[in-house]
Structures are given as C-alpha cells and as structure tokens.
C-alpha positions as CSV (number, residue, x, y, z in Angstrom):
1,X,21.8,6.3,-21.7
2,X,21.4,9.4,-19.5
3,X,17.7,10.1,-20.0
4,X,14.5,8.2,-20.5
5,X,12.0,9.3,-23.0
6,X,8.4,10.1,-22.2
7,X,5.6,8.3,-24.1
8,X,8.0,5.5,-25.1
9,X,7.9,1.7,-24.8
10,X,11.0,-0.1,-23.5
11,X,11.0,-3.9,-23.8
12,X,13.7,-6.3,-22.5
13,X,16.1,-3.4,-21.9
14,X,18.9,-3.2,-19.3
15,X,19.5,0.3,-17.9
16,X,23.0,0.4,-16.3
17,X,24.1,3.3,-14.1
18,X,21.3,5.5,-15.5
19,X,21.3,9.0,-14.1
20,X,17.8,10.4,-13.7
21,X,17.9,12.5,-10.5
22,X,15.0,14.9,-10.3
23,X,13.9,14.2,-13.9
24,X,10.3,13.4,-15.1
25,X,9.2,10.6,-17.3
26,X,5.5,10.5,-18.4
27,X,3.4,7.8,-20.1
28,X,6.2,5.4,-20.8
29,X,6.0,1.6,-20.5
30,X,8.8,-0.7,-19.2
31,X,8.3,-4.5,-19.7
32,X,10.9,-7.1,-18.7
33,X,13.5,-4.4,-18.1
34,X,16.3,-4.4,-15.5
35,X,17.6,-1.3,-13.8
36,X,21.1,-1.7,-12.3
37,X,23.0,0.8,-10.2
38,X,20.8,3.6,-11.3
39,X,20.4,7.0,-9.7
40,X,16.6,7.7,-9.7
41,X,16.3,9.7,-6.5
42,X,13.6,12.4,-6.7
43,X,12.6,11.2,-10.2
44,X,9.0,11.4,-11.2
45,X,7.3,8.6,-13.1
46,X,3.8,9.8,-14.1
47,X,1.3,7.5,-15.7
48,X,4.0,4.9,-16.5
49,X,3.8,1.1,-16.5
50,X,6.4,-1.3,-15.0
51,X,5.7,-4.9,-15.9
52,X,8.0,-7.8,-14.9
53,X,10.9,-5.4,-14.1
54,X,13.8,-5.7,-11.6
55,X,15.7,-2.9,-9.8
56,X,19.1,-3.8,-8.4
57,X,21.3,-1.5,-6.2
58,X,19.3,1.5,-7.3
59,X,18.7,4.7,-5.4
60,X,15.0,5.5,-5.7
61,X,14.6,7.7,-2.6
62,X,11.9,10.3,-2.8
63,X,10.8,8.9,-6.2
64,X,7.3,10.0,-7.2
65,X,5.0,7.4,-8.8
66,X,1.9,9.3,-9.7
67,X,-0.7,7.2,-11.5
68,X,2.0,4.6,-12.4
69,X,1.3,0.9,-12.4
70,X,3.5,-1.8,-11.0
71,X,3.1,-5.5,-11.9
72,X,5.5,-8.3,-11.0
73,X,8.3,-6.0,-9.8
74,X,11.4,-6.9,-7.7
75,X,13.6,-4.5,-5.8
76,X,17.0,-5.9,-4.6
77,X,19.4,-3.9,-2.4
78,X,17.7,-0.7,-3.3
79,X,17.3,2.6,-1.3
80,X,13.7,3.7,-1.3
81,X,13.5,6.3,1.4
82,X,10.3,8.5,1.5
83,X,8.4,6.8,-1.3
84,X,4.6,7.3,-1.2
85,X,3.1,4.2,-2.9
86,X,-0.4,5.6,-2.4
87,X,0.1,7.9,-5.4
88,X,0.5,4.9,-7.8
89,X,-2.4,3.4,-9.6
90,X,-3.4,0.0,-8.2
91,X,-5.9,-2.0,-10.3
92,X,-9.1,-2.9,-8.4
93,X,-9.3,-6.3,-10.1
94,X,-6.0,-7.5,-8.8
95,X,-5.4,-7.7,-5.1
96,X,-2.1,-9.5,-5.0
97,X,0.9,-7.1,-4.7
98,X,3.2,-8.7,-7.3
99,X,6.0,-6.8,-5.6
100,X,9.0,-8.1,-3.7
101,X,11.6,-6.1,-1.8
102,X,14.9,-7.8,-0.7
103,X,17.5,-6.1,1.4
104,X,16.1,-2.7,0.8
105,X,16.1,0.5,2.9
106,X,12.5,1.7,2.9
107,X,12.3,4.2,5.7
108,X,9.3,6.6,5.7
109,X,7.4,4.7,3.0
110,X,3.6,5.1,2.9
111,X,1.4,2.1,2.1
112,X,-1.6,3.8,3.8
113,X,-4.9,2.2,2.8
114,X,-3.5,0.0,0.1
115,X,-4.5,-3.6,-0.7
116,X,-1.3,-5.4,-1.4
117,X,-1.9,-9.0,-0.4
118,X,1.1,-11.4,-0.6
119,X,3.6,-8.5,-0.5
120,X,7.1,-9.7,0.0
121,X,9.5,-7.9,2.3
122,X,12.8,-9.7,3.2
123,X,15.7,-8.3,5.2
124,X,14.4,-4.8,4.7
125,X,14.8,-1.7,7.0
126,X,11.4,-0.1,7.4
127,X,11.7,2.7,10.0
128,X,8.6,5.0,10.3
129,X,6.7,3.2,7.5
130,X,2.9,3.6,7.4
131,X,0.7,0.5,7.0
132,X,-2.5,1.9,8.5
133,X,-5.9,0.8,7.0
134,X,-4.2,-1.5,4.5
135,X,-4.7,-5.1,3.6
136,X,-1.4,-7.0,3.6
137,X,-2.8,-10.5,4.4
138,X,-0.7,-13.5,3.4
139,X,2.3,-11.2,3.1
140,X,5.9,-12.4,3.9
141,X,7.6,-9.7,6.0
142,X,10.6,-11.7,7.3
143,X,13.9,-10.6,8.8
144,X,12.8,-6.9,8.6
145,X,13.3,-4.0,11.1
146,X,10.0,-2.2,11.6
147,X,11.2,0.5,14.1
148,X,8.4,3.1,14.6
149,X,6.3,1.7,11.8
150,X,2.6,2.2,12.2
151,X,-0.1,-0.5,12.0
152,X,-3.7,0.4,12.7
153,X,-6.8,-1.2,11.4
154,X,-4.4,-3.2,9.2
155,X,-5.3,-6.7,7.8
156,X,-2.3,-8.9,8.6
157,X,-4.1,-12.2,8.5
158,X,-1.7,-15.1,7.8
159,X,1.2,-12.6,7.4
160,X,4.6,-14.0,8.2
161,X,6.8,-11.8,10.5
162,X,9.3,-14.5,11.3
163,X,12.6,-13.1,12.5
164,X,11.4,-9.5,12.1
165,X,12.1,-7.0,14.9
166,X,10.6,-3.9,16.5
167,X,7.1,-4.8,15.3
168,X,4.8,-2.6,17.4
169,X,1.1,-3.1,17.0
170,X,-2.1,-3.7,18.9
171,X,-3.7,-7.2,18.4
172,X,-7.0,-5.5,19.2
173,X,-6.7,-2.8,16.4
174,X,-5.3,-5.1,13.7
175,X,-6.3,-8.4,12.2
176,X,-3.4,-10.8,13.1
177,X,-5.3,-14.0,12.8
178,X,-3.0,-16.8,11.8
179,X,0.0,-14.4,11.6
180,X,3.4,-15.7,12.5
181,X,5.8,-13.8,14.8
182,X,9.1,-14.8,16.4
183,X,8.7,-15.7,20.1
184,X,10.3,-12.6,21.5
185,X,8.3,-10.3,19.3
186,X,5.1,-12.1,20.2
187,X,5.8,-11.4,23.9
188,X,6.0,-7.8,23.0
189,X,2.5,-7.9,21.5
190,X,1.2,-9.4,24.8
191,X,2.9,-6.6,26.8
192,X,1.1,-4.1,24.6
193,X,-2.1,-5.5,26.0
194,X,-1.0,-4.7,29.5
195,X,-0.4,-8.3,30.3
196,X,2.4,-8.9,32.8
197,X,4.7,-11.8,31.8
198,X,6.2,-13.9,34.6
199,X,9.0,-16.5,34.1
C-alpha cells in the first residue's frame, strides 16, 4: 500500500514499508494499527485520530499533525526530528499523555505549553526540544539526552530523569518537587544556582 486514503477508517491494520513522504491525509481514523519501517517524513495528518497505535522504525521527521488526536500511542526506534506537537488536538478532559517514545530521535520537537502528564521518554535523543510552559508531571524521562533542550515555567513535579544527561534547567523557574535526577545531573542543577561545590 503506497498511499493512505483521506476520510477513511483503518482498524487493526499493519502498514509495512508505507511510503507517504510529503503527502496529506485528512480526517482518517487509525485504531489498533501498526506502522513498521514506514517513510512518513514531511507527511501531513490533518484532523486524523490515532488510537492504540504503534510506530516502529518509522521516519516521521517534519511530520505535521494539525488538529489530529493521539491516544495510547507508542513510538519505538523512530526518527521524529522537527515535530511540532502543539499543532495536534489535545482533549481538555484527559491530562495523561498516553504516549510513549522509546529509543527515538526527537531533536527540535516542540511541546510548548502542552499538558502531557505521565509522558514516557526512554533512551531518546532530544536535542533542542522545547518543554516551556508545559505540564509533564509524573513523567518518565529516563536514559535520555536533553542537550540544549529548554525548560522554563515547566511543571516537572515527580518526573523521573534517572540516567538522563545534559538536563539544563533552573530549579527556581520550574517545579521540580519530588523529581528524580541522577547524582551528577543534580550537581549541575545546583551549579546553575551559583552554588560552589567543594569535595
């Protein structure tokens, strides 16, 4: 299958090596579907719904998700460079993210101002990602690389950053109450306050 149809419902379908670069799909619904080794870079999903779907080894870089909904979604070993998640439609009645990313490349992603509690990020590369003004409390962000990612006025209460590196944030500008950090990264947070650490 080389093209997806707009205004169509896909249920329990496996898309293998789907080629959709730069194409647009509008108003379609995907439930319990699996995308494997698909090329979806620069694709536009407008007003679509993804429910209980899995993406494995897919290239979704510069994917556009205007007014699309995501519920219970898992991304595994995917490339998602430059995705602006703020364009998606996030229901106001559900505050949990229902999204998990494992071993994904997520550079230049924007989560600005989103409420995605209990978001799962594991072994991901998140260079230059934007988490400002968002609520990611109770999230699991372990074994990730956050080089140059931005946290400001971000709710990270009870978030788990265990074994994650290059986490640069101000404990005064962000809510990090009960958050977990590896010892070395926690020392960096203290240095950001201008505290001199002595052995």
